[in-house]
N, C-alpha and C positions, 0 to 999 in steps of 0.2 A: 504494500500500500504506500510505503514511503517513496518508492521509486515512481509510482503514479503521480504523487503530489509533486515530486521534484521535476518530473517530465512536464507537468502542467505549468509549473512556474517557469521553466525554461522556455516553453512555447509562448507563454505570455510575454516574457522578456524579449524574445525574438520578434514578435509581432509589434510590440511597443517600440522596439529599436528601429524597425522598418518605418513605422509612422514618424518617428523622430527624425530619421534620415531624410524622409520626404520633406519635412518642414525645414530642415537645415538647408536643403537644396533650394527650396522656395525663398528662404531668407537671403541666400547668396544672390539669387536672381533679383529680388526686390531691392537689396542694397545697391547692386550695380545700376539698376534703373533709377533708383532714388537720387543718386548723385547727379544724374543728368536731367532729372525732372523738376528740380526745385523751382523753376520759373515758368512752369506750364500749368495747364488746367488739370493735368493728371496727378498732381501732388495729393489731392484729397483721397482719391480711391487707393493710391499707393499707401498712404498713411493708415487707412482703415484695414487694408489687407496686412500690412506690416504689424499692426497692433494685434490683430487676431492671430497671426502666425506666431508672434512672440509669446502670446498667452498659451498657445498649444505647446510650443517648445518648453516653456516653463512647467506646464502640467506633466508632460511626459518625462522631463528630467526628474521631477519629484517622484514619479512612479518607478523610475529605474535608478537604482543606486549606482553611483559612479564607479564603485569598486567591482561590481559584477559585470557591467557591460561597457565596453569601450567602443565608441563610434568614431570611425576615421573620417575626419572632415576633409573630404577631397575638394580642393578648390578648383573650379573650372576656370581655365584661363580665358575662355571666350566670353564669360559673363562680365569680367572686369574691363574688357577692351571694347566698350560700346563707343564707337566714334560719333555717330549721329543719333540723337534721340528723336524718335518718331513716336509720340505718345499713343496714337491709336494702335500701331503695330506692337508696341511693348505691352499694352494692356491685353492685347490678344495673346501674347506670349505668356503672361501671367494666367490668363483664362485657360490656356492650353495646359499649363502645369497643374492648375487646380483640377481640371478635368481628368488628368492622369492620376491624381491623388484619390479621387472618389472611389474607384474600384478597390483600391487598397483599403480604404475605410470600410467599404461594404464587406469585404472579406474579414476585416478585424471585428466588426460588429457581430458577425455571425460566428465568431470563434467560440468554441466551447471552453476554451482555456481561461477566459476572463471571468472574474467574479462580477456580480451585478453592479458594483460601484464603478469598476473600470469600464465595463460595457456602457454604462450610462454616460460616463465622461467622454468616451470615444464617440458615442452617437450624438451627443450634444455638439462636440467639435465638428463632426461631419455635417450636421445640420447648418451650423454657422458657415462652414466653408461653401456649402451648396448655395446658401443665400448670398454670400459674398461674391461667388462666381457669377451668379445670375445678375446681381446688381452692378458688377464691374463694368460691363459693356452696355447694359441697358438699365441705367439707374431709375429707380422708382421715385417720383417726386413726392415728398412728404405731403400729407393731407393739407396742412396749413398753407404751403406754397401753392398747391393746386387750386385751392379755394380763392386765393388772392390774385391768381394769374388771370 
């Protein structure tokens, strides 16, 4: 029975590590884009996605002890060498990265290795990412702004 518990904990760590790695890659992309977008209209959506992503990274780091799981931060050289910033194309790039993260989240949510608290946390983060992805390119006007328009 102890081996079953150990195996479940290992599978949970692996799944959380995969989610954390996805968020670290998204952070690198956002940081590279953020340095070029400071004077464009894309800064607000980037700030929202960056804040959500940082929150997810923090939560997953809290769930994974640093002594048990080491995550290799592979820096992509193509992310830091953005010569020209095209806000629409770069928002599409973030949207594409978020789209690739959703199947990973769906697999994690259906994992039998998570306890109910971790499953709830992962599903809440998935819901926030889906909403952020949907609003990134097609923002919904808040009710107050729509009424006054």
